Structure formats: C-alpha cells, structure tokens
Backbone as CSV, one residue per row, in Angstrom:
resi,resn,N_x,N_y,N_z,CA_x,CA_y,CA_z,C_x,C_y,C_z
1,MET,104.089,130.436,137.085,104.685,129.946,138.019,106.348,129.261,138.205
2,HIS,106.941,129.401,139.493,108.250,129.202,139.112,108.611,127.881,139.585
3,GLU,109.837,127.278,139.478,110.016,125.959,139.124,110.401,125.192,140.657
4,GLU,110.699,125.999,141.624,110.443,125.918,143.296,108.741,125.548,143.910
5,GLU,108.046,126.152,142.817,106.306,125.937,143.763,105.589,124.660,143.223
6,VAL,106.161,123.852,141.304,105.768,122.806,141.381,106.044,121.565,142.180
7,LYS,105.384,120.634,142.513,105.311,119.804,143.635,105.115,118.754,142.723
8,VAL,105.397,117.867,142.011,105.831,116.482,141.615,104.352,115.723,142.575
9,ARG,103.196,114.770,141.919,102.628,113.801,143.221,102.198,112.202,142.516
10,ILE,102.507,111.503,143.100,102.454,110.908,143.212,100.605,109.538,143.711
11,GLY,100.000,110.185,143.143,98.892,109.728,144.652,98.819,111.495,145.685
12,THR,99.067,111.355,146.726,99.083,111.688,147.860,99.813,112.329,148.116
13,GLN,101.333,111.580,148.088,102.681,111.523,147.882,103.067,112.248,147.479
14,VAL,103.704,113.835,147.357,104.656,114.866,147.631,105.789,113.808,147.025
15,ILE,106.151,114.460,145.813,108.005,113.764,146.068,108.506,114.541,145.856
16,PRO,109.264,114.746,146.685,110.346,115.540,147.053,111.991,116.263,146.072
17,LYS,111.804,116.983,145.605,113.290,117.357,144.867,114.716,117.309,145.051
18,ARG,114.990,116.672,144.022,116.184,115.944,144.897,117.608,117.424,143.517
19,ASP,118.857,117.569,143.647,119.694,117.848,143.720,120.419,116.770,142.475
20,SER,120.416,115.703,142.793,120.432,114.941,142.171,120.258,113.419,142.441
21,PHE,120.321,112.097,140.782,119.699,111.274,141.692,120.323,110.054,141.151
22,LYS,120.629,108.745,141.050,121.239,107.832,140.707,120.085,107.227,139.607
23,TYR,120.798,107.198,137.844,119.739,106.280,137.393,120.849,105.244,136.091
24,LEU,120.753,103.956,136.196,120.639,103.223,135.312,122.876,103.366,135.795
25,GLY,122.815,103.472,136.829,124.438,103.359,137.230,124.924,104.544,137.070
26,TYR,124.314,105.840,136.793,124.577,107.056,136.816,124.673,108.037,138.241
27,ILE,124.927,108.965,137.975,124.051,110.475,138.757,124.209,111.513,137.901
28,ILE,122.730,111.365,137.908,122.197,112.572,137.554,122.554,114.039,137.825
29,GLN,122.687,115.361,138.266,122.930,116.334,138.759,121.135,117.330,137.736
30,GLY,121.069,117.817,138.984,120.381,119.074,138.032,120.883,119.783,137.097
31,ASN,122.146,120.645,138.296,122.409,121.701,137.222,123.554,121.362,135.690
32,GLY,123.492,119.527,135.826,123.969,119.205,134.087,125.870,118.681,134.435
33,GLU,126.845,119.441,136.408,127.719,118.683,136.667,127.583,117.718,135.895
34,ILE,128.830,116.866,136.176,129.229,115.922,136.082,129.987,115.049,137.248
35,ASP,130.332,116.466,138.341,131.270,115.613,139.031,130.799,115.129,140.222
36,LYS,129.557,114.703,140.457,129.213,113.112,141.481,129.415,112.247,140.782
37,ASP,129.722,112.239,139.362,129.353,110.887,138.427,130.500,110.670,138.514
38,VAL,131.786,111.583,138.016,133.486,111.090,138.009,133.201,110.254,139.814
39,THR,133.384,111.065,141.045,133.417,110.449,142.110,133.044,108.586,142.113
40,HIS,131.447,109.038,141.014,131.176,107.772,141.701,132.013,107.025,140.989
41,ARG,132.489,106.827,139.817,132.485,106.110,139.369,134.253,105.816,139.711
42,ILE,134.332,106.564,140.798,136.390,105.710,140.894,136.212,105.759,142.308
43,GLY,135.061,106.009,142.552,134.871,104.654,143.779,134.424,103.074,143.681
44,ALA,133.141,103.363,142.304,133.943,102.216,141.868,134.595,101.621,141.237
45,ARG,135.460,101.904,141.124,137.263,101.630,140.020,137.660,101.110,141.329
46,TRP,137.916,101.510,143.079,138.465,101.298,144.224,138.013,100.083,144.596
47,MET,136.663,100.383,144.670,135.677,98.464,144.891,136.102,97.706,144.200
48,ARG,135.992,97.264,143.055,136.801,96.588,141.731,137.474,95.937,142.281
49,TRP,139.172,97.260,142.638,140.554,96.975,142.287,140.910,96.585,143.785
50,ARG,139.995,96.500,144.577,140.595,95.316,145.791,139.247,94.464,145.823
51,LEU,138.660,94.360,145.280,138.458,92.937,144.892,139.712,91.980,144.293
52,ALA,139.807,93.207,143.252,141.233,92.134,142.198,143.262,92.159,143.877
53,SER,142.215,93.150,144.123,144.230,93.364,145.093,144.763,91.831,145.242
54,GLY,143.564,90.987,145.008,144.920,89.857,145.543,145.654,89.393,144.263
55,VAL,145.274,89.672,142.824,145.842,90.045,141.473,147.446,90.248,141.480
56,LEU,146.461,92.060,141.330,147.674,92.487,140.948,149.111,92.564,141.741
57,CYS,147.938,92.657,143.205,149.389,93.093,144.455,151.084,92.184,144.993
58,ASP,150.031,91.099,143.338,150.635,89.288,143.895,152.125,89.775,143.300
59,LYS,153.524,89.243,143.741,154.725,89.674,143.205,155.131,88.247,142.639
60,ASN,154.119,86.754,142.835,154.412,86.289,142.282,153.904,86.044,140.520
61,VAL,153.303,87.297,140.336,152.663,87.472,138.959,152.768,88.464,138.294
62,PRO,153.470,88.014,137.041,154.313,88.802,136.146,153.389,90.040,136.422
63,PRO,154.210,91.390,135.631,153.968,92.945,135.609,153.375,93.009,134.215
64,GLY,153.551,91.919,133.421,152.907,91.969,132.206,151.312,91.676,132.081
65,LEU,151.270,90.873,132.615,149.592,90.048,133.243,148.504,90.849,134.159
66,LYS,149.847,91.404,134.734,149.137,92.051,135.860,148.885,93.671,135.267
67,GLY,149.037,93.899,134.345,149.253,95.427,133.551,147.801,94.882,133.052
68,LYS,147.811,93.641,131.755,146.505,93.492,131.264,145.270,93.159,132.150
69,PHE,145.241,92.242,132.925,144.546,92.167,133.992,143.740,93.435,134.597
70,TYR,144.505,94.692,134.562,143.941,95.897,134.829,143.083,96.615,133.143
71,LYS,143.988,97.228,132.898,143.702,96.896,132.206,141.865,96.025,131.282
72,VAL,141.762,94.719,131.916,140.446,94.462,131.547,139.201,94.211,132.333
73,VAL,139.623,94.804,133.434,138.906,94.740,134.719,138.767,95.874,135.766
74,VAL,140.072,96.289,135.787,139.684,97.774,137.010,139.285,99.134,135.739
75,ARG,140.617,99.176,134.070,140.012,100.238,133.664,138.356,100.558,133.388
76,PRO,137.785,99.867,132.826,136.552,99.335,131.894,135.559,100.370,133.227
77,THR,135.902,99.641,134.281,134.925,99.691,135.469,135.410,101.373,136.275
78,MET,135.907,101.981,135.636,136.208,103.729,135.881,135.722,104.120,134.952
79,LEU,135.647,103.752,133.308,135.807,104.753,132.284,133.736,104.085,131.800
80,TYR,133.070,103.187,132.595,132.001,102.814,132.279,130.989,104.166,131.932
81,GLY,130.735,105.148,130.491,129.961,105.887,130.807,130.817,107.066,129.937
82,ALA,131.653,107.120,130.149,132.633,108.100,130.379,132.176,108.882,128.896
83,GLU,132.600,108.462,127.677,132.231,108.477,126.196,131.033,109.743,126.156
84,CYS,129.962,109.670,127.621,128.546,110.616,127.675,128.965,111.662,128.327
85,TRP,130.391,112.160,129.357,130.648,112.805,129.936,131.363,114.389,129.149
86,PRO,130.359,115.710,129.526,131.228,116.312,129.435,132.706,116.895,130.384
87,VAL,133.074,116.076,129.822,134.447,116.315,130.681,135.870,117.260,130.935
88,LYS,135.628,118.364,132.204,136.561,119.230,132.899,138.351,118.824,132.656
89,LYS,138.984,119.623,133.121,140.545,119.633,133.039,140.523,118.779,134.476
90,SER,140.631,119.115,135.458,139.489,118.327,136.490,139.210,117.732,136.877
91,HIS,138.552,117.236,135.875,137.920,115.865,136.176,140.101,114.172,135.979
92,VAL,139.378,115.075,134.606,140.974,113.827,133.743,142.453,114.024,134.702
93,GLN,142.251,115.278,135.547,143.642,115.371,136.494,143.501,114.008,137.463
94,LYS,141.738,114.330,138.511,140.977,113.572,139.051,141.229,111.591,139.171
95,ILE,140.867,111.411,137.819,141.059,110.587,137.194,142.562,109.349,136.695
96,LYS,143.349,111.006,136.448,144.865,110.307,136.315,145.563,110.426,137.252
97,VAL,145.125,111.258,138.917,145.719,110.874,140.089,145.009,109.426,140.527
98,VAL,143.938,108.663,140.509,143.950,108.079,141.136,144.072,106.621,139.480
99,GLU,144.349,106.296,138.527,145.439,105.782,138.044,146.456,105.394,137.969
100,MET,147.218,106.666,138.196,148.808,106.199,138.868,148.793,105.814,140.823
101,ARG,148.150,105.845,141.510,148.435,105.534,142.268,148.096,104.214,142.559
102,MET,146.997,103.602,141.628,146.630,101.997,141.295,148.102,101.462,140.874
103,LEU,148.433,102.133,139.960,149.911,101.978,139.113,150.726,101.390,139.878
104,ARG,150.595,102.642,140.659,152.480,102.227,142.159,152.144,101.671,142.860
105,TRP,150.991,101.359,143.037,150.285,99.998,144.600,151.117,98.749,143.487
106,MET,150.111,98.563,141.851,150.146,96.945,141.787,151.786,96.949,140.734
107,CYS,153.075,97.528,140.822,153.870,97.714,141.560,154.909,97.492,142.048
108,GLY,154.637,97.869,143.095,154.636,97.541,144.630,155.517,98.747,145.303
109,HIS,155.697,100.572,144.214,155.704,101.764,144.677,155.647,102.247,145.284
110,THR,155.309,102.963,146.783,154.674,103.682,147.066,155.514,105.217,147.346
111,ARG,154.303,106.225,147.346,155.242,107.019,147.606,156.527,107.206,148.389
112,LYS,155.755,107.258,149.621,156.728,107.130,151.028,158.169,106.238,150.126
113,LYS,157.951,104.804,149.334,159.962,104.408,149.277,160.394,105.053,148.056
114,ARG,160.766,106.434,148.400,161.629,107.259,146.612,162.414,107.321,147.177
115,ASP,163.215,106.222,146.099,164.759,106.003,146.368,165.804,107.238,146.072
C-alpha cells in the first residue's frame, strides 16, 4: 500500500494528512526540514522583542543593562529547542540578520542613519 492510500481514522472521522504540525512548541515537518520551525522561532523572538522594547529602546537605560536584559529575555526565546536542529547556513544567516536588526534598533542605529 502506498503512503497516499493510508487513511487515519478516529471512529468514522478521517484525519487529513498534513505537511507540518505544531507539537510542544515545535513545528514538525514531514520532510525532516526545519525551515518552518526556524521561521516560527524568529517570530517568537520578535514577539518577545515587542514586549521588551520599552526597556530595550529606552535611551535612559544603560547599554550594558540592555545587553544583559536582551541576553536573558529575548535571545533564549529564539534559541529554545535549537540544540536539536539540523542547521543549515541559510538558517544561521536568518538568525544573524534578525539579531543584528534587534541590536541596531536597541542601540538607536538604523540603516537609514548612516553617518
């Protein structure tokens, strides 16, 4: 029997086949890739950033304190579960881009402000 022919049922209800699903905070893909999970973790990091941006973007907060707060609150949100990822260079690049955007924003430097 081919994989497409197998139908999973609970009682009389047929459960549709999915390419990916969320399980314990991870996005599991049927093809073994982690692209959707990396994207999901980046989104979670931006959500944490938005919640903490009042402190991280405040000019009255010393940069050292901002850095510690970032390392303790924002970065772990992105890296949660990353120790299990079969990482590709493209994933590392995406994570680096997000981190640099956040750090520049935190320091008050934008790409428009090139001196």
